[in-house]
LOMIVO-724883 format. One record per residue (C-alpha): residue number from 0; z, y, x. Coordinates in nm, 3 decimals, always signed. Each point is the difference from the previous one (the first is absolute). Layout:
N
 num       w       v       u
 NUM       Z       Y       X
...
//
This chain:
661
 num       w       v       u
   0  +4.106  -0.521  +2.548
   1  -0.159  +0.371  +0.058
   2  +0.058  +0.298  -0.252
   3  -0.283  -0.082  -0.216
   4  +0.110  -0.372  -0.056
   5  +0.364  +0.099  -0.056
   6  -0.125  +0.246  -0.270
   7  -0.225  -0.274  -0.147
   8  +0.308  -0.234  +0.000
   9  +0.214  +0.283  -0.201
  10  -0.262  +0.034  -0.253
  11  -0.032  -0.390  -0.032
  12  +0.374  -0.010  -0.043
  13  -0.026  +0.257  -0.280
  14  -0.240  -0.198  -0.180
  15  +0.230  -0.302  +0.015
  16  +0.279  +0.217  -0.091
  17  -0.211  +0.099  -0.319
  18  -0.047  -0.358  -0.073
  19  +0.375  -0.083  +0.009
  20  +0.060  +0.300  -0.196
  21  -0.231  -0.118  -0.278
  22  +0.164  -0.345  -0.004
  23  +0.325  +0.152  -0.004
  24  -0.104  +0.213  -0.305
  25  -0.171  -0.289  -0.177
  26  +0.327  -0.214  +0.036
  27  +0.201  +0.295  -0.148
  28  -0.224  +0.035  -0.298
  29  +0.014  -0.358  -0.059
  30  +0.369  -0.006  -0.003
  31  +0.042  +0.305  -0.205
  32  -0.247  -0.202  -0.258
  33  +0.197  -0.312  +0.031
  34  +0.344  +0.206  -0.024
  35  -0.113  +0.188  -0.333
  36  -0.171  -0.313  -0.158
  37  +0.341  -0.197  +0.060
  38  +0.198  +0.264  -0.158
  39  -0.240  +0.010  -0.334
  40  +0.000  -0.362  +0.010
  41  +0.381  -0.041  +0.000
  42  +0.009  +0.284  -0.272
  43  -0.245  -0.220  -0.204
  44  +0.178  -0.324  +0.048
  45  +0.311  +0.130  -0.143
  46  -0.182  +0.073  -0.331
  47  -0.195  -0.311  +0.000
  48  -0.324  +0.152  +0.027
  49  -0.094  -0.120  +0.350
  50  -0.360  -0.128  +0.060
  51  -0.155  -0.090  +0.318
  52  -0.261  +0.273  -0.033
  53  +0.267  +0.234  +0.061
  54  -0.028  -0.093  +0.360
  55  -0.324  +0.178  +0.046
  56  -0.065  +0.334  -0.157
  57  -0.285  +0.187  +0.154
  58  +0.091  +0.325  -0.139
  59  +0.331  -0.019  +0.160
  60  -0.144  -0.092  +0.339
  61  -0.251  +0.292  +0.002
  62  +0.302  +0.223  -0.049
  63  +0.207  -0.145  +0.266
  64  -0.282  +0.019  +0.260
  65  -0.093  +0.353  -0.102
  66  +0.350  +0.144  -0.007
  67  +0.093  -0.202  +0.310
  68  -0.307  +0.121  +0.199
  69  +0.068  +0.356  -0.109
  70  +0.356  +0.003  +0.125
  71  -0.073  -0.182  +0.311
  72  -0.324  +0.172  +0.117
  73  +0.115  +0.344  -0.150
  74  +0.343  -0.063  +0.218
  75  -0.195  -0.081  +0.293
  76  -0.261  +0.291  -0.020
  77  +0.278  +0.244  -0.053
  78  +0.165  -0.116  +0.281
  79  -0.296  -0.021  +0.237
  80  -0.079  +0.365  -0.118
  81  +0.344  +0.124  +0.056
  82  -0.051  -0.108  +0.367
  83  -0.323  +0.148  +0.000
  84  +0.119  +0.273  +0.236
  85  +0.034  -0.264  +0.270
  86  +0.290  -0.072  +0.220
  87  +0.197  +0.346  -0.053
  88  +0.081  -0.120  -0.365
  89  +0.151  -0.300  +0.134
  90  +0.194  +0.140  +0.245
  91  +0.137  +0.259  -0.235
  92  +0.068  -0.297  -0.226
  93  +0.243  -0.147  +0.244
  94  +0.157  +0.310  +0.060
  95  -0.175  +0.095  +0.311
  96  +0.023  +0.348  +0.125
  97  -0.318  +0.150  +0.205
  98  +0.108  +0.046  +0.358
  99  -0.162  +0.353  +0.082
 100  -0.234  -0.022  +0.281
 101  +0.222  +0.305  +0.172
 102  +0.307  -0.200  -0.030
 103  +0.258  +0.071  +0.289
 104  +0.195  -0.310  -0.052
 105  -0.024  -0.207  +0.335
 106  -0.033  -0.328  -0.229
 107  -0.260  +0.117  -0.240
 108  -0.206  +0.170  +0.276
 109  +0.011  -0.333  +0.180
 110  -0.139  -0.187  -0.275
 111  -0.266  +0.279  -0.048
 112  -0.107  -0.033  +0.338
 113  -0.028  -0.366  -0.050
 114  -0.190  +0.033  -0.308
 115  -0.240  +0.256  +0.166
 116  -0.068  -0.222  +0.289
 117  -0.120  -0.287  -0.208
 118  -0.211  +0.195  -0.228
 119  -0.186  +0.132  +0.295
 120  -0.014  -0.315  +0.176
 121  -0.126  -0.200  -0.326
 122  -0.248  +0.278  -0.097
 123  +0.161  +0.079  -0.334
 124  +0.136  +0.331  -0.148
 125  +0.365  +0.057  +0.078
 126  +0.195  -0.106  -0.324
 127  +0.300  +0.187  -0.131
 128  +0.324  -0.156  +0.061
 129  +0.297  -0.058  -0.226
 130  +0.357  -0.063  +0.049
 131  +0.217  -0.204  -0.246
 132  +0.326  +0.198  +0.119
 133  +0.235  -0.239  -0.212
 134  -0.110  -0.331  +0.126
 135  +0.194  -0.132  +0.270
 136  -0.189  -0.333  +0.041
 137  -0.273  -0.029  +0.255
 138  -0.349  +0.030  -0.173
 139  -0.323  +0.192  -0.034
 140  -0.337  -0.011  -0.217
 141  -0.341  +0.113  +0.021
 142  -0.150  +0.109  -0.373
 143  -0.309  +0.111  -0.099
 144  -0.350  -0.057  -0.126
 145  -0.189  +0.112  +0.298
 146  +0.077  +0.117  +0.357
 147  -0.061  +0.360  -0.110
 148  +0.292  -0.027  -0.271
 149  +0.197  -0.228  +0.191
 150  +0.417  +0.079  +0.058
 151  +0.221  -0.186  +0.252
 152  +0.375  -0.013  -0.147
 153  +0.305  -0.099  +0.216
 154  +0.364  -0.045  -0.110
 155  +0.261  +0.218  +0.175
 156  +0.141  -0.335  +0.141
 157  -0.319  -0.050  +0.212
 158  +0.012  +0.334  +0.154
 159  +0.368  -0.032  +0.078
 160  +0.005  -0.337  +0.128
 161  -0.319  -0.069  +0.181
 162  -0.100  +0.110  +0.340
 163  -0.352  +0.119  +0.080
 164  -0.166  -0.300  +0.065
 165  +0.128  -0.164  -0.312
 166  -0.092  +0.265  -0.218
 167  -0.338  +0.028  +0.174
 168  -0.047  -0.376  -0.089
 169  +0.116  +0.065  -0.341
 170  -0.271  +0.295  -0.046
 171  -0.246  -0.214  +0.166
 172  +0.059  -0.293  -0.286
 173  -0.042  +0.257  -0.266
 174  -0.324  +0.145  +0.153
 175  -0.132  -0.364  -0.004
 176  +0.037  -0.009  -0.350
 177  -0.183  +0.346  -0.039
 178  -0.289  -0.161  +0.224
 179  -0.005  -0.360  -0.157
 180  -0.051  +0.133  -0.350
 181  +0.329  -0.109  -0.146
 182  +0.114  +0.317  -0.177
 183  -0.308  +0.009  -0.255
 184  +0.121  -0.369  -0.085
 185  +0.362  +0.079  +0.013
 186  -0.026  +0.283  -0.254
 187  -0.228  -0.200  -0.256
 188  +0.295  -0.253  +0.009
 189  +0.242  +0.249  -0.086
 190  -0.219  +0.092  -0.296
 191  -0.082  -0.352  -0.123
 192  +0.382  -0.101  -0.004
 193  +0.082  +0.299  -0.189
 194  -0.219  -0.109  -0.288
 195  +0.162  -0.340  -0.033
 196  +0.354  +0.152  +0.025
 197  -0.077  +0.205  -0.301
 198  +0.030  -0.320  -0.194
 199  +0.336  -0.066  +0.125
 200  +0.108  +0.396  -0.062
 201  -0.138  -0.040  -0.380
 202  +0.188  -0.290  -0.064
 203  +0.316  +0.157  +0.151
 204  -0.058  +0.315  -0.231
 205  -0.043  -0.236  -0.308
 206  +0.316  -0.200  +0.099
 207  +0.215  +0.312  +0.052
 208  -0.145  +0.153  -0.326
 209  +0.076  -0.305  -0.207
 210  +0.349  -0.006  +0.112
 211  +0.055  +0.372  -0.142
 212  -0.162  -0.066  -0.307
 213  +0.199  -0.061  -0.328
 214  -0.240  -0.206  -0.173
 215  +0.128  -0.358  +0.125
 216  -0.259  -0.187  -0.171
 217  -0.299  +0.174  +0.169
 218  +0.181  +0.064  +0.315
 219  +0.022  -0.382  +0.076
 220  -0.331  -0.067  +0.009
 221  -0.084  +0.310  +0.207
 222  +0.268  -0.091  +0.244
 223  -0.127  -0.323  +0.062
 224  -0.356  +0.127  +0.021
 225  +0.130  +0.254  +0.246
 226  +0.169  -0.244  +0.199
 227  -0.315  -0.219  +0.029
 228  -0.196  +0.294  +0.117
 229  +0.291  +0.058  +0.263
 230  -0.031  -0.327  +0.122
 231  -0.373  -0.042  +0.007
 232  -0.032  +0.341  +0.159
 233  +0.240  -0.090  +0.293
 234  -0.166  -0.340  +0.055
 235  -0.352  +0.208  +0.027
 236  +0.192  +0.221  +0.254
 237  +0.114  -0.304  +0.173
 238  -0.332  -0.149  +0.014
 239  -0.108  +0.351  +0.139
 240  +0.234  +0.000  +0.269
 241  -0.142  -0.307  +0.104
 242  -0.348  +0.137  +0.019
 243  +0.149  +0.301  +0.186
 244  +0.209  -0.225  +0.248
 245  -0.300  -0.204  +0.080
 246  -0.217  +0.285  +0.065
 247  +0.209  +0.196  +0.193
 248  +0.197  -0.253  +0.231
 249  -0.311  -0.079  +0.232
 250  -0.106  +0.335  +0.019
 251  +0.341  +0.108  +0.169
 252  -0.078  -0.257  +0.284
 253  -0.343  +0.159  +0.050
 254  +0.172  +0.362  -0.007
 255  +0.233  -0.136  +0.272
 256  -0.273  -0.138  +0.201
 257  -0.191  +0.331  -0.027
 258  +0.309  +0.200  +0.076
 259  +0.033  -0.183  +0.345
 260  -0.364  +0.027  +0.079
 261  +0.041  +0.374  -0.053
 262  +0.306  +0.072  +0.211
 263  -0.009  -0.315  +0.231
 264  +0.369  -0.007  -0.047
 265  +0.119  -0.310  -0.186
 266  +0.345  +0.098  +0.095
 267  +0.004  +0.332  -0.172
 268  -0.099  -0.160  -0.341
 269  +0.244  -0.307  +0.056
 270  +0.268  +0.211  +0.082
 271  -0.033  +0.180  -0.320
 272  +0.009  -0.355  -0.203
 273  +0.307  -0.118  +0.198
 274  +0.183  +0.342  -0.075
 275  -0.076  -0.069  -0.384
 276  +0.159  -0.356  +0.047
 277  +0.308  +0.160  +0.148
 278  +0.082  +0.306  -0.203
 279  +0.191  -0.029  -0.282
 280  -0.247  +0.182  -0.223
 281  -0.272  -0.191  +0.133
 282  -0.344  +0.114  -0.165
 283  +0.158  +0.040  -0.345
 284  -0.126  +0.287  -0.198
 285  +0.224  +0.118  -0.277
 286  -0.223  +0.218  -0.201
 287  -0.042  -0.113  -0.359
 288  -0.382  +0.006  +0.046
 289  -0.001  -0.233  +0.325
 290  -0.079  -0.313  -0.218
 291  -0.342  +0.162  -0.092
 292  -0.130  +0.036  +0.339
 293  +0.204  -0.287  +0.180
 294  -0.318  -0.128  +0.137
 295  -0.086  +0.312  +0.187
 296  +0.306  +0.029  +0.234
 297  -0.005  -0.085  +0.365
 298  +0.312  -0.268  -0.077
 299  +0.136  -0.139  -0.326
 300  +0.143  +0.281  -0.168
 301  +0.181  -0.184  -0.267
 302  +0.308  -0.235  +0.013
 303  -0.106  -0.350  +0.128
 304  -0.143  -0.206  -0.265
 305  +0.116  -0.379  -0.019
 306  -0.387  -0.085  -0.087
 307  -0.195  +0.061  +0.311
 308  -0.338  +0.000  -0.209
 309  +0.138  +0.343  -0.164
 310  +0.056  +0.155  +0.337
 311  -0.271  +0.236  +0.107
 312  +0.041  -0.011  +0.367
 313  +0.037  -0.286  +0.229
 314  +0.320  -0.107  +0.142
 315  +0.147  +0.254  +0.260
 316  +0.047  -0.290  +0.266
 317  -0.353  -0.124  -0.069
 318  -0.130  +0.335  +0.086
 319  +0.227  +0.074  +0.312
 320  -0.117  -0.352  +0.111
 321  -0.369  +0.093  -0.002
 322  +0.107  +0.311  +0.209
 323  +0.259  -0.149  +0.223
 324  -0.039  -0.370  +0.039
 325  +0.343  -0.015  +0.182
 326  +0.191  +0.139  -0.292
 327  +0.319  -0.221  -0.072
 328  +0.030  +0.090  -0.360
 329  +0.296  +0.208  +0.054
 330  +0.033  +0.351  -0.100
 331  +0.244  +0.230  +0.191
 332  +0.228  +0.226  -0.211
 333  -0.151  +0.363  -0.035
 334  +0.243  +0.286  -0.045
 335  -0.157  +0.340  -0.057
 336  +0.288  +0.239  +0.156
 337  -0.186  +0.312  +0.025
 338  -0.358  +0.149  -0.080
 339  -0.006  +0.150  +0.345
 340  -0.292  -0.120  +0.250
 341  +0.071  -0.096  +0.351
 342  -0.038  +0.265  +0.255
 343  -0.267  -0.188  +0.166
 344  -0.220  -0.032  -0.306
 345  +0.036  +0.369  -0.038
 346  -0.119  +0.087  +0.345
 347  -0.260  -0.284  -0.003
 348  -0.114  -0.004  -0.364
 349  -0.341  -0.052  +0.083
 350  -0.174  -0.125  +0.296
 351  -0.166  +0.313  +0.188
 352  -0.365  -0.080  +0.123
 353  -0.223  +0.287  +0.115
 354  -0.308  -0.012  -0.204
 355  -0.247  +0.029  +0.311
 356  +0.099  -0.368  +0.066
 357  -0.208  -0.106  -0.329
 358  -0.370  -0.089  +0.136
 359  -0.223  +0.305  -0.096
 360  -0.125  +0.001  -0.350
 361  +0.302  -0.242  -0.098
 362  +0.020  +0.169  -0.342
 363  -0.313  +0.174  -0.040
 364  -0.021  -0.210  -0.328
 365  +0.196  -0.260  -0.166
 366  -0.129  -0.313  +0.151
 367  +0.200  -0.311  +0.068
 368  -0.221  -0.163  +0.290
 369  -0.340  +0.059  +0.140
 370  -0.100  -0.356  -0.018
 371  -0.304  -0.129  +0.206
 372  -0.158  -0.125  -0.370
 373  +0.014  +0.327  -0.201
 374  +0.034  -0.241  -0.318
 375  +0.368  -0.092  +0.108
 376  +0.103  +0.378  -0.040
 377  +0.091  -0.109  -0.357
 378  +0.227  -0.275  +0.115
 379  +0.258  +0.244  +0.146
 380  -0.010  +0.232  -0.309
 381  +0.358  +0.022  -0.150
 382  +0.139  -0.206  +0.282
 383  +0.162  +0.253  +0.240
 384  +0.178  -0.127  +0.277
 385  +0.262  +0.127  +0.276
 386  -0.251  +0.207  +0.190
 387  -0.087  +0.200  -0.302
 388  +0.377  +0.064  -0.046
 389  +0.027  +0.110  +0.371
 390  -0.281  +0.229  -0.061
 391  +0.110  +0.161  -0.284
 392  +0.340  +0.047  +0.154
 393  -0.183  +0.179  +0.292
 394  -0.225  +0.214  -0.217
 395  +0.336  +0.127  -0.199
 396  +0.184  +0.077  +0.295
 397  -0.289  +0.181  +0.127
 398  -0.009  +0.255  -0.282
 399  +0.162  +0.335  +0.035
 400  +0.358  -0.011  -0.157
 401  -0.120  +0.305  -0.225
 402  -0.286  -0.182  -0.121
 403  +0.205  -0.319  -0.085
 404  +0.271  +0.244  -0.180
 405  -0.261  +0.199  -0.180
 406  -0.175  -0.343  -0.145
 407  +0.315  -0.101  -0.155
 408  +0.048  +0.306  -0.229
 409  -0.215  +0.072  -0.307
 410  -0.052  +0.354  +0.146
 411  -0.077  -0.119  +0.345
 412  -0.223  -0.291  -0.101
 413  -0.233  +0.254  -0.159
 414  +0.013  +0.226  +0.288
 415  -0.111  -0.286  +0.224
 416  -0.288  -0.100  -0.209
 417  -0.131  +0.363  -0.023
 418  +0.104  -0.002  +0.376
 419  -0.241  -0.279  +0.083
 420  -0.275  +0.189  -0.200
 421  +0.013  +0.330  +0.161
 422  -0.311  +0.062  +0.195
 423  -0.004  +0.109  +0.382
 424  -0.264  +0.235  -0.047
 425  +0.194  +0.341  -0.024
 426  -0.212  +0.159  -0.290
 427  +0.017  -0.326  -0.218
 428  +0.380  -0.025  +0.101
 429  +0.070  +0.333  -0.112
 430  -0.200  -0.054  -0.339
 431  +0.201  -0.311  -0.062
 432  +0.331  +0.187  +0.052
 433  -0.087  +0.286  -0.229
 434  -0.082  -0.204  -0.279
 435  +0.302  -0.233  +0.079
 436  +0.239  +0.284  -0.023
 437  -0.107  +0.085  -0.369
 438  -0.029  -0.343  -0.123
 439  +0.275  -0.226  +0.172
 440  +0.393  +0.057  -0.052
 441  +0.134  +0.254  +0.243
 442  +0.232  -0.254  +0.140
 443  -0.303  -0.243  +0.065
 444  -0.191  +0.281  +0.157
 445  +0.249  +0.096  +0.228
 446  +0.050  -0.350  +0.089
 447  -0.379  -0.055  +0.085
 448  -0.004  +0.288  +0.236
 449  +0.300  -0.108  +0.163
 450  -0.109  -0.391  +0.044
 451  -0.347  +0.071  +0.078
 452  +0.045  +0.054  +0.391
 453  +0.172  -0.358  +0.010
 454  -0.290  -0.135  -0.212
 455  -0.256  +0.115  +0.279
 456  +0.203  -0.196  +0.262
 457  -0.045  -0.332  -0.162
 458  -0.271  -0.276  +0.121
 459  -0.264  -0.106  -0.223
 460  +0.114  -0.324  -0.077
 461  +0.346  +0.143  -0.131
 462  -0.165  +0.211  -0.272
 463  -0.062  -0.257  -0.259
 464  +0.341  -0.201  +0.051
 465  +0.166  +0.346  -0.053
 466  -0.190  +0.017  -0.318
 467  +0.192  -0.318  -0.115
 468  +0.323  +0.123  +0.081
 469  -0.009  +0.268  -0.232
 470  -0.092  -0.195  -0.282
 471  +0.385  -0.052  -0.104
 472  +0.055  +0.348  +0.002
 473  -0.330  +0.103  -0.200
 474  +0.092  -0.270  -0.249
 475  +0.319  +0.198  -0.090
 476  -0.224  +0.313  -0.097
 477  -0.008  +0.085  -0.391
 478  -0.330  -0.024  -0.167
 479  -0.051  +0.387  +0.010
 480  +0.080  +0.005  +0.365
 481  -0.235  -0.288  +0.063
 482  -0.295  +0.168  -0.181
 483  +0.059  +0.325  +0.216
 484  +0.005  -0.211  +0.305
 485  -0.316  -0.174  -0.096
 486  -0.174  +0.320  -0.056
 487  +0.116  +0.145  +0.328
 488  -0.133  -0.315  +0.187
 489  -0.322  +0.013  -0.168
 490  -0.024  +0.382  +0.103
 491  +0.083  -0.064  +0.351
 492  -0.281  -0.253  +0.038
 493  -0.258  +0.213  -0.159
 494  +0.102  +0.320  +0.178
 495  -0.239  -0.040  +0.298
 496  -0.282  -0.166  -0.227
 497  -0.016  -0.311  +0.175
 498  +0.213  -0.316  +0.006
 499  +0.111  -0.183  +0.303
 500  +0.060  -0.379  -0.029
 501  +0.355  +0.055  +0.055
 502  +0.004  +0.258  -0.274
 503  -0.164  -0.247  -0.239
 504  +0.228  -0.272  +0.085
 505  +0.313  +0.210  -0.030
 506  -0.130  +0.146  -0.335
 507  -0.123  -0.325  -0.150
 508  +0.286  -0.222  +0.077
 509  +0.321  +0.230  -0.032
 510  -0.138  +0.141  -0.339
 511  -0.101  -0.336  -0.134
 512  +0.337  -0.177  +0.096
 513  +0.206  +0.281  -0.142
 514  -0.207  -0.024  -0.321
 515  +0.161  -0.330  -0.062
 516  +0.339  +0.174  +0.009
 517  -0.059  +0.269  -0.242
 518  -0.261  -0.123  -0.236
 519  +0.045  -0.275  -0.276
 520  -0.204  -0.303  +0.135
 521  -0.317  -0.064  -0.172
 522  -0.098  -0.321  -0.140
 523  -0.074  -0.238  +0.302
 524  -0.382  -0.019  +0.080
 525  -0.158  -0.318  +0.014
 526  -0.082  -0.116  +0.342
 527  -0.341  -0.026  +0.140
 528  -0.104  -0.320  +0.138
 529  -0.360  +0.025  -0.003
 530  -0.088  +0.141  +0.318
 531  -0.347  +0.092  -0.111
 532  +0.149  +0.227  -0.259
 533  +0.109  +0.245  +0.303
 534  -0.255  -0.092  +0.222
 535  -0.141  +0.330  +0.034
 536  +0.354  +0.172  +0.065
 537  +0.076  -0.255  +0.262
 538  -0.354  +0.060  +0.164
 539  +0.108  +0.378  +0.010
 540  +0.338  -0.064  +0.147
 541  -0.150  -0.238  +0.257
 542  -0.288  +0.243  +0.088
 543  +0.213  +0.277  +0.041
 544  +0.269  -0.190  +0.241
 545  -0.315  -0.106  +0.164
 546  -0.142  +0.356  +0.066
 547  +0.355  +0.103  +0.112
 548  +0.013  -0.197  +0.296
 549  -0.339  -0.076  +0.101
 550  -0.341  +0.181  +0.046
 551  -0.365  -0.054  -0.096
 552  -0.105  -0.386  -0.023
 553  +0.330  -0.125  +0.107
 554  +0.158  +0.134  -0.331
 555  -0.212  -0.209  -0.214
 556  +0.059  -0.308  +0.247
 557  +0.396  +0.064  -0.045
 558  -0.090  +0.018  -0.398
 559  -0.206  -0.336  +0.013
 560  +0.300  -0.180  +0.168
 561  +0.260  +0.125  -0.257
 562  -0.224  -0.088  -0.290
 563  -0.020  -0.355  +0.112
 564  +0.339  -0.067  -0.080
 565  -0.090  +0.034  -0.371
 566  -0.330  -0.196  +0.012
 567  +0.184  -0.322  -0.068
 568  +0.117  +0.176  -0.323
 569  -0.333  +0.065  -0.131
 570  +0.035  +0.372  +0.037
 571  -0.314  +0.228  +0.112
 572  +0.103  +0.301  +0.200
 573  -0.252  +0.263  +0.114
 574  +0.042  +0.231  +0.305
 575  -0.010  +0.379  -0.131
 576  -0.076  +0.288  +0.187
 577  +0.203  +0.323  +0.039
 578  -0.221  +0.139  -0.253
 579  +0.044  -0.276  -0.243
 580  +0.390  -0.019  +0.006
 581  +0.047  +0.371  +0.070
 582  +0.051  +0.055  -0.370
 583  +0.262  -0.250  -0.075
 584  +0.330  +0.099  -0.116
 585  +0.228  -0.167  +0.243
 586  +0.313  +0.029  -0.233
 587  -0.208  -0.162  -0.279
 588  -0.118  -0.285  +0.220
 589  +0.345  -0.078  +0.140
 590  +0.137  +0.004  -0.349
 591  -0.246  -0.268  -0.104
 592  +0.053  -0.208  +0.303
 593  +0.394  -0.017  -0.052
 594  -0.079  -0.173  -0.314
 595  -0.150  -0.295  +0.181
 596  +0.145  -0.360  -0.034
 597  +0.214  -0.108  +0.326
 598  -0.293  -0.219  +0.135
 599  -0.249  +0.267  -0.009
 600  +0.226  +0.241  +0.155
 601  +0.080  -0.239  +0.274
 602  -0.394  -0.032  +0.057
 603  -0.023  +0.374  -0.014
 604  +0.262  +0.056  +0.292
 605  -0.136  -0.281  +0.189
 606  -0.355  +0.167  -0.020
 607  +0.101  +0.343  +0.094
 608  +0.216  -0.136  +0.310
 609  -0.315  -0.181  +0.089
 610  -0.206  +0.331  -0.017
 611  +0.259  +0.169  +0.186
 612  +0.006  -0.247  +0.305
 613  -0.362  -0.047  +0.011
 614  -0.051  +0.195  +0.330
 615  +0.338  -0.119  +0.151
 616  +0.141  +0.335  -0.025
 617  +0.183  +0.212  -0.264
 618  -0.027  +0.383  -0.064
 619  +0.314  +0.176  -0.142
 620  -0.235  +0.100  -0.303
 621  -0.066  -0.382  -0.046
 622  +0.374  -0.068  +0.006
 623  +0.083  +0.282  -0.218
 624  -0.270  -0.091  -0.293
 625  +0.114  -0.401  +0.032
 626  +0.344  +0.134  -0.041
 627  -0.104  +0.193  -0.318
 628  -0.156  -0.273  -0.160
 629  +0.308  -0.244  +0.071
 630  +0.184  +0.271  -0.181
 631  -0.221  +0.020  -0.289
 632  -0.018  -0.376  -0.030
 633  +0.400  +0.001  -0.008
 634  +0.009  -0.274  +0.277
 635  +0.286  -0.010  +0.239
 636  -0.141  +0.014  +0.347
 637  +0.250  +0.009  +0.280
 638  -0.056  +0.270  +0.282
 639  -0.248  -0.080  +0.280
 640  +0.235  -0.133  +0.303
 641  -0.245  -0.233  +0.175
 642  -0.352  +0.060  +0.149
 643  -0.156  -0.312  +0.091
 644  -0.199  -0.024  +0.342
 645  -0.355  +0.171  -0.020
 646  +0.076  +0.255  -0.281
 647  +0.056  +0.355  +0.099
 648  +0.142  +0.268  -0.242
 649  -0.163  +0.354  +0.080
 650  +0.082  +0.335  -0.181
 651  -0.311  +0.198  -0.106
 652  +0.178  +0.266  -0.187
 653  -0.113  +0.323  +0.062
 654  +0.167  +0.338  -0.088
 655  -0.229  +0.021  -0.301
 656  +0.122  -0.235  -0.311
 657  -0.242  -0.267  -0.119
 658  -0.137  +0.074  -0.305
 659  -0.014  -0.228  -0.272
 660  -0.121  +0.024  -0.384
//
């Protein structure tokens, strides 16, 4: 099952969830109506005024339906809106504390390094990491609506108890949830169940209020009604838990399998699960809000339920057996004696492999595997493997320590981005610095001058991953700081009256991603399923890509081969000359294509890749443009780590920037 199939499966699960939710609401409405009718009939029977017609009261039924829907849907929408800011809200709700990217604590730094490696290896933005300091059990979670607002959360017990391989297995499991589309479904579950829970909470409030009332005549009926609402509400919650458990258990198995494929180290993940079984605190999360997101944890965060159907996770032994068939079911006792890390792990915290061992061009763009059939490129999207991890680790180790340190600080992160945009031409460079000196914070300007010499030493393939590394620090800016940063980025790009492909990519991607952290999300835009609706824009993109890597009639033939992928879908694409597509606004086109449905995005990526490999060689400009498109479509494409026989990657970058519209 590829990325697109997994995303589609998650959406079908959401549709099924909505159906179950609707059934639960209908049952609650029916039960409340019957309860009120029972109370009314009982009252009438005592006075001798009962008639069978009292069993059906249309006005009462409409009132019950209306009030219940307002309460349930209102509660659900309120909860979903409260979580709209993404994973950070969930982490804070659980008492999580953001781990600064500049942390000096070894355990925290080790975790951040693992997260950075996995983000680069999987082709997603580096997520912020939160620590639940008061939780001694071994647990973790990934939360967010999209990969751009996702966070990783871990307990203190996870940091203190697991070694690096085991921690890597847990983090890989959580990244699998990000890539498999589980997070969006998980947050919807929280919202839906909160709406049903409100019925029970209202019942509890009525019950408490009636117990304090001095009017015994009316308080008795109110107490009974409150008790009924309390019981029915919690029955609805139990029904919701069954839904939650049924949805999440199989996805935990899938995340385990994906994590092993990612790390190629089943012993690491199995070791973490075994330590949960042997640790006194297990995977228990004691926070009062743990129940709400219990289905999002790495392992069962609640006390074991005697009813297995209510468990949000498969049995621990069953998960371990799938990873380690030799497991005998016994959990050795785990005692956390100290937080210190073994000396050997400190000295060899990360495998050091020189970057020059990577095939030339291995990271020119976030590609999975250059397959013989270009259509197969989409098969590997969202499916990182061990080679991607090794590449990400090598790349991070190749960065100058000064650059790594700067990227982990809000001041330094801005300086890194400014440094990447500074021109090599002396006159342009001088103008840029002069303007930046007046518009940037003094400390940021000084950091930019200090870091620029190290930026010059970077390999071209390290530039975009470095941009990803700065994202957690840049997200910590205030709105005012972000707006000034945005203005400075735009000014640096405009300074030489031309915009290289790299500059455009950096400007478009980093500002677009950061906007989501500082601006209240707009209403979701309807996905575009009809290819013909965006056929001219797709034609422009394919024509531009064809011209970047081919000359003369060969460009038209490359376009034709790419357009053929859309023929079965009834789309009519036309090759555009440079004069025709020169006037397009690439920002606008990419924003429109970002609204495509997953199926159309899949075809577009396959078509672009077909165009890319038409002449059996890929230029650096082609690779960077393809990377830009992937970024714009919000598709997680792993680094390019394997080059198939017959393909070559050649650099055609000259000293002058490549102009784009």
